[in-house]
VORO-336039 format. One record per residue (C-alpha): x, y, z; residue in three letters; residue number from 1. Coordinates in Angstrom, 2 decimals, m for minus. Layout:
BEGIN
<r X="X" Y="Y" Z="Z" res="ala" n="NUM"/>
...
END
This chain:
BEGIN
<r X="0.00" Y="0.00" Z="0.00" res="unk" n="1"/>
<r X="2.80" Y="2.43" Z="0.86" res="unk" n="2"/>
<r X="4.48" Y="1.70" Z="m2.50" res="unk" n="3"/>
<r X="1.32" Y="2.79" Z="m4.31" res="unk" n="4"/>
<r X="1.13" Y="6.07" Z="m2.38" res="unk" n="5"/>
<r X="4.85" Y="6.71" Z="m3.01" res="unk" n="6"/>
<r X="4.41" Y="5.99" Z="m6.73" res="unk" n="7"/>
<r X="1.41" Y="8.36" Z="m6.91" res="unk" n="8"/>
<r X="3.34" Y="11.15" Z="m5.14" res="unk" n="9"/>
<r X="6.32" Y="10.77" Z="m7.52" res="unk" n="10"/>
<r X="3.96" Y="10.81" Z="m10.50" res="unk" n="11"/>
<r X="2.18" Y="13.96" Z="m9.28" res="unk" n="12"/>
<r X="5.49" Y="15.69" Z="m8.56" res="unk" n="13"/>
<r X="6.70" Y="15.06" Z="m12.13" res="unk" n="14"/>
<r X="3.55" Y="16.32" Z="m13.91" res="unk" n="15"/>
<r X="4.86" Y="19.91" Z="m14.22" res="unk" n="16"/>
<r X="7.97" Y="18.56" Z="m15.95" res="unk" n="17"/>
<r X="5.83" Y="16.71" Z="m18.50" res="unk" n="18"/>
<r X="3.95" Y="19.95" Z="m19.26" res="unk" n="19"/>
<r X="7.24" Y="21.87" Z="m19.56" res="unk" n="20"/>
<r X="8.52" Y="19.37" Z="m22.11" res="unk" n="21"/>
<r X="5.61" Y="20.22" Z="m24.42" res="unk" n="22"/>
<r X="7.01" Y="23.72" Z="m25.00" res="unk" n="23"/>
<r X="9.96" Y="22.51" Z="m27.06" res="unk" n="24"/>
<r X="10.45" Y="22.79" Z="m30.82" res="unk" n="25"/>
<r X="7.82" Y="20.15" Z="m31.58" res="unk" n="26"/>
<r X="4.99" Y="22.26" Z="m30.18" res="unk" n="27"/>
<r X="2.32" Y="22.80" Z="m32.85" res="unk" n="28"/>
<r X="0.61" Y="26.20" Z="m32.91" res="unk" n="29"/>
<r X="m3.08" Y="26.08" Z="m33.87" res="unk" n="30"/>
<r X="m4.81" Y="29.34" Z="m34.73" res="unk" n="31"/>
<r X="m8.34" Y="29.81" Z="m33.50" res="unk" n="32"/>
<r X="m10.90" Y="31.49" Z="m35.67" res="unk" n="33"/>
<r X="m13.12" Y="34.29" Z="m34.35" res="unk" n="34"/>
<r X="m16.11" Y="31.94" Z="m34.16" res="unk" n="35"/>
<r X="m14.14" Y="29.37" Z="m32.13" res="unk" n="36"/>
<r X="m13.53" Y="32.06" Z="m29.53" res="unk" n="37"/>
<r X="m17.15" Y="33.24" Z="m29.46" res="unk" n="38"/>
<r X="m19.63" Y="31.07" Z="m27.58" res="unk" n="39"/>
<r X="m22.50" Y="29.69" Z="m29.64" res="unk" n="40"/>
<r X="m25.37" Y="30.47" Z="m27.22" res="unk" n="41"/>
<r X="m26.67" Y="34.02" Z="m26.70" res="unk" n="42"/>
<r X="m29.38" Y="35.30" Z="m24.37" res="unk" n="43"/>
<r X="m30.70" Y="38.86" Z="m24.36" res="unk" n="44"/>
<r X="m33.25" Y="40.90" Z="m22.44" res="unk" n="45"/>
<r X="m34.97" Y="43.67" Z="m24.41" res="unk" n="46"/>
<r X="m37.05" Y="46.68" Z="m23.52" res="unk" n="47"/>
<r X="m39.01" Y="48.38" Z="m26.26" res="unk" n="48"/>
<r X="m42.19" Y="49.75" Z="m27.74" res="unk" n="49"/>
<r X="m44.61" Y="48.22" Z="m30.21" res="unk" n="50"/>
<r X="m46.41" Y="50.51" Z="m32.65" res="unk" n="51"/>
<r X="m49.98" Y="49.58" Z="m33.55" res="unk" n="52"/>
<r X="m50.80" Y="51.63" Z="m36.67" res="unk" n="53"/>
<r X="m53.91" Y="53.80" Z="m36.82" res="unk" n="54"/>
<r X="m55.45" Y="51.67" Z="m39.58" res="unk" n="55"/>
<r X="m55.81" Y="48.84" Z="m37.02" res="unk" n="56"/>
<r X="m56.59" Y="50.79" Z="m33.87" res="unk" n="57"/>
<r X="m58.20" Y="54.06" Z="m34.95" res="unk" n="58"/>
<r X="m55.08" Y="55.95" Z="m33.85" res="unk" n="59"/>
<r X="m51.38" Y="55.17" Z="m33.39" res="unk" n="60"/>
<r X="m50.62" Y="53.31" Z="m30.17" res="unk" n="61"/>
<r X="m47.17" Y="52.72" Z="m28.71" res="unk" n="62"/>
<r X="m47.33" Y="49.78" Z="m26.32" res="unk" n="63"/>
<r X="m44.38" Y="49.18" Z="m23.95" res="unk" n="64"/>
<r X="m42.91" Y="45.70" Z="m24.20" res="unk" n="65"/>
<r X="m40.30" Y="43.40" Z="m22.67" res="unk" n="66"/>
<r X="m38.51" Y="40.71" Z="m24.62" res="unk" n="67"/>
<r X="m36.33" Y="37.67" Z="m24.04" res="unk" n="68"/>
<r X="m34.24" Y="36.20" Z="m26.86" res="unk" n="69"/>
<r X="m32.43" Y="32.85" Z="m26.79" res="unk" n="70"/>
<r X="m30.21" Y="32.22" Z="m29.81" res="unk" n="71"/>
<r X="m27.91" Y="29.46" Z="m30.99" res="unk" n="72"/>
<r X="m25.29" Y="30.32" Z="m33.61" res="unk" n="73"/>
<r X="m24.22" Y="27.37" Z="m35.79" res="unk" n="74"/>
<r X="m21.48" Y="29.42" Z="m37.42" res="unk" n="75"/>
<r X="m20.28" Y="33.01" Z="m37.55" res="unk" n="76"/>
<r X="m23.04" Y="33.86" Z="m40.07" res="unk" n="77"/>
<r X="m26.01" Y="31.53" Z="m39.33" res="unk" n="78"/>
<r X="m28.13" Y="30.93" Z="m36.27" res="unk" n="79"/>
<r X="m31.62" Y="30.25" Z="m34.98" res="unk" n="80"/>
<r X="m33.46" Y="32.20" Z="m32.28" res="unk" n="81"/>
<r X="m36.46" Y="31.78" Z="m30.02" res="unk" n="82"/>
<r X="m37.67" Y="35.35" Z="m29.49" res="unk" n="83"/>
<r X="m40.46" Y="36.38" Z="m27.12" res="unk" n="84"/>
<r X="m42.14" Y="39.73" Z="m26.51" res="unk" n="85"/>
<r X="m44.71" Y="40.61" Z="m23.90" res="unk" n="86"/>
<r X="m46.77" Y="43.73" Z="m24.61" res="unk" n="87"/>
<r X="m47.57" Y="45.27" Z="m21.25" res="unk" n="88"/>
<r X="m50.87" Y="47.04" Z="m21.88" res="unk" n="89"/>
<r X="m54.42" Y="46.30" Z="m22.91" res="unk" n="90"/>
<r X="m55.43" Y="47.75" Z="m26.29" res="unk" n="91"/>
<r X="m58.26" Y="47.45" Z="m28.80" res="unk" n="92"/>
<r X="m57.84" Y="46.72" Z="m32.50" res="unk" n="93"/>
<r X="m60.39" Y="46.80" Z="m35.29" res="unk" n="94"/>
<r X="m61.20" Y="43.18" Z="m36.15" res="unk" n="95"/>
<r X="m61.20" Y="43.85" Z="m39.89" res="unk" n="96"/>
<r X="m60.22" Y="47.01" Z="m41.71" res="unk" n="97"/>
<r X="m63.19" Y="49.36" Z="m41.85" res="unk" n="98"/>
<r X="m65.41" Y="47.09" Z="m39.72" res="unk" n="99"/>
<r X="m67.11" Y="48.16" Z="m36.53" res="unk" n="100"/>
<r X="m66.14" Y="44.96" Z="m34.71" res="unk" n="101"/>
<r X="m63.37" Y="45.46" Z="m32.14" res="unk" n="102"/>
<r X="m61.05" Y="43.00" Z="m30.48" res="unk" n="103"/>
<r X="m59.51" Y="43.68" Z="m27.08" res="unk" n="104"/>
<r X="m55.92" Y="42.43" Z="m26.62" res="unk" n="105"/>
<r X="m54.82" Y="42.01" Z="m23.01" res="unk" n="106"/>
<r X="m51.02" Y="41.87" Z="m22.70" res="unk" n="107"/>
<r X="m50.42" Y="39.48" Z="m25.61" res="unk" n="108"/>
<r X="m47.30" Y="37.31" Z="m25.68" res="unk" n="109"/>
<r X="m45.52" Y="36.89" Z="m29.02" res="unk" n="110"/>
<r X="m43.21" Y="33.90" Z="m29.63" res="unk" n="111"/>
<r X="m41.23" Y="33.50" Z="m32.85" res="unk" n="112"/>
<r X="m38.71" Y="30.98" Z="m34.14" res="unk" n="113"/>
<r X="m36.40" Y="32.99" Z="m36.37" res="unk" n="114"/>
<r X="m33.61" Y="32.16" Z="m38.78" res="unk" n="115"/>
<r X="m30.69" Y="34.51" Z="m38.12" res="unk" n="116"/>
<r X="m28.16" Y="35.69" Z="m40.70" res="unk" n="117"/>
<r X="m25.17" Y="37.95" Z="m40.05" res="unk" n="118"/>
<r X="m24.05" Y="39.43" Z="m43.42" res="unk" n="119"/>
<r X="m21.67" Y="42.04" Z="m42.04" res="unk" n="120"/>
<r X="m20.00" Y="42.66" Z="m38.64" res="unk" n="121"/>
<r X="m22.73" Y="42.92" Z="m35.97" res="unk" n="122"/>
<r X="m25.71" Y="43.29" Z="m38.33" res="unk" n="123"/>
<r X="m28.23" Y="40.47" Z="m37.89" res="unk" n="124"/>
<r X="m31.22" Y="39.84" Z="m40.18" res="unk" n="125"/>
<r X="m34.01" Y="37.79" Z="m38.62" res="unk" n="126"/>
<r X="m37.01" Y="36.15" Z="m40.25" res="unk" n="127"/>
<r X="m39.43" Y="33.49" Z="m39.08" res="unk" n="128"/>
<r X="m42.89" Y="32.28" Z="m38.09" res="unk" n="129"/>
<r X="m44.53" Y="32.77" Z="m34.74" res="unk" n="130"/>
<r X="m47.70" Y="32.98" Z="m32.67" res="unk" n="131"/>
<r X="m49.34" Y="35.74" Z="m30.67" res="unk" n="132"/>
<r X="m50.95" Y="34.27" Z="m27.55" res="unk" n="133"/>
<r X="m53.80" Y="36.07" Z="m25.81" res="unk" n="134"/>
<r X="m56.68" Y="34.71" Z="m23.72" res="unk" n="135"/>
<r X="m59.39" Y="35.62" Z="m26.27" res="unk" n="136"/>
<r X="m57.82" Y="34.67" Z="m29.59" res="unk" n="137"/>
<r X="m54.36" Y="33.57" Z="m30.79" res="unk" n="138"/>
<r X="m52.92" Y="34.71" Z="m34.13" res="unk" n="139"/>
<r X="m50.19" Y="33.17" Z="m36.31" res="unk" n="140"/>
<r X="m47.65" Y="35.69" Z="m37.57" res="unk" n="141"/>
<r X="m44.49" Y="36.21" Z="m39.60" res="unk" n="142"/>
<r X="m41.61" Y="38.34" Z="m38.30" res="unk" n="143"/>
<r X="m38.85" Y="40.14" Z="m40.15" res="unk" n="144"/>
<r X="m36.29" Y="42.33" Z="m38.47" res="unk" n="145"/>
<r X="m32.85" Y="43.89" Z="m38.15" res="unk" n="146"/>
<r X="m30.54" Y="44.05" Z="m35.17" res="unk" n="147"/>
<r X="m27.02" Y="45.38" Z="m34.69" res="unk" n="148"/>
<r X="m24.92" Y="43.86" Z="m31.91" res="unk" n="149"/>
<r X="m22.27" Y="46.18" Z="m30.48" res="unk" n="150"/>
<r X="m19.79" Y="43.91" Z="m28.71" res="unk" n="151"/>
<r X="m18.68" Y="44.87" Z="m25.21" res="unk" n="152"/>
<r X="m16.17" Y="43.03" Z="m23.03" res="unk" n="153"/>
<r X="m16.50" Y="39.47" Z="m21.71" res="unk" n="154"/>
<r X="m19.05" Y="38.42" Z="m24.39" res="unk" n="155"/>
<r X="m21.61" Y="41.08" Z="m23.45" res="unk" n="156"/>
<r X="m23.32" Y="43.15" Z="m26.14" res="unk" n="157"/>
<r X="m25.87" Y="45.90" Z="m26.57" res="unk" n="158"/>
<r X="m28.22" Y="45.62" Z="m29.54" res="unk" n="159"/>
<r X="m30.76" Y="48.07" Z="m30.96" res="unk" n="160"/>
<r X="m33.49" Y="46.17" Z="m32.82" res="unk" n="161"/>
<r X="m36.35" Y="46.96" Z="m35.20" res="unk" n="162"/>
<r X="m38.82" Y="44.35" Z="m36.46" res="unk" n="163"/>
<r X="m42.13" Y="43.99" Z="m38.23" res="unk" n="164"/>
<r X="m44.78" Y="41.42" Z="m37.33" res="unk" n="165"/>
<r X="m47.73" Y="40.70" Z="m39.60" res="unk" n="166"/>
<r X="m50.67" Y="38.72" Z="m38.29" res="unk" n="167"/>
<r X="m51.85" Y="38.16" Z="m41.87" res="unk" n="168"/>
<r X="m55.41" Y="39.51" Z="m42.27" res="unk" n="169"/>
<r X="m55.77" Y="40.68" Z="m38.65" res="unk" n="170"/>
<r X="m53.22" Y="43.42" Z="m37.99" res="unk" n="171"/>
<r X="m49.51" Y="44.24" Z="m38.10" res="unk" n="172"/>
<r X="m47.07" Y="45.97" Z="m35.77" res="unk" n="173"/>
<r X="m43.65" Y="47.63" Z="m35.82" res="unk" n="174"/>
<r X="m41.39" Y="47.32" Z="m32.80" res="unk" n="175"/>
<r X="m38.21" Y="49.03" Z="m31.67" res="unk" n="176"/>
<r X="m36.20" Y="47.73" Z="m28.76" res="unk" n="177"/>
<r X="m32.84" Y="47.86" Z="m27.05" res="unk" n="178"/>
<r X="m31.35" Y="44.60" Z="m25.87" res="unk" n="179"/>
<r X="m28.54" Y="43.63" Z="m23.56" res="unk" n="180"/>
<r X="m27.09" Y="40.25" Z="m24.47" res="unk" n="181"/>
<r X="m24.59" Y="37.75" Z="m23.11" res="unk" n="182"/>
<r X="m22.92" Y="34.85" Z="m24.94" res="unk" n="183"/>
<r X="m22.33" Y="31.56" Z="m23.17" res="unk" n="184"/>
END
């Protein structure tokens, strides 16, 4: 038993020498690409406003909203994102353009699954399907948007965002937001 402990102590004492030997002339230098250094997962919290145009509400409404984005980047240019937005107020829209029927929306939650493409530096183009959830009636939608990620230190970023959601024949919205993101 004592021989085993002695052998283990000698082995542990010589480990730094083994590491030192790796720094000789046979050491192979491997360059990392920018994407290898950047983590693939990004999460962001957004605060913004959603514009409901007058044609759908009788007058322009700006509804405050909070958002949470979870993104996975497959490469430096391509990713996929689960984006959510919660509109914080109750508002009324016209059910159909020109109709007298109204539909009350109480703090709807919007979830989208977006394809993400980065064509240049921090510019991100997003496009994908989604759903607006609300207790009275849910609507399918399509989202298109732009975001620009300004990198800060330690994989943090700040990102202004603008996007357009169309709920097909029901109504559409424009949103502007500012996000704070972190890569993991």
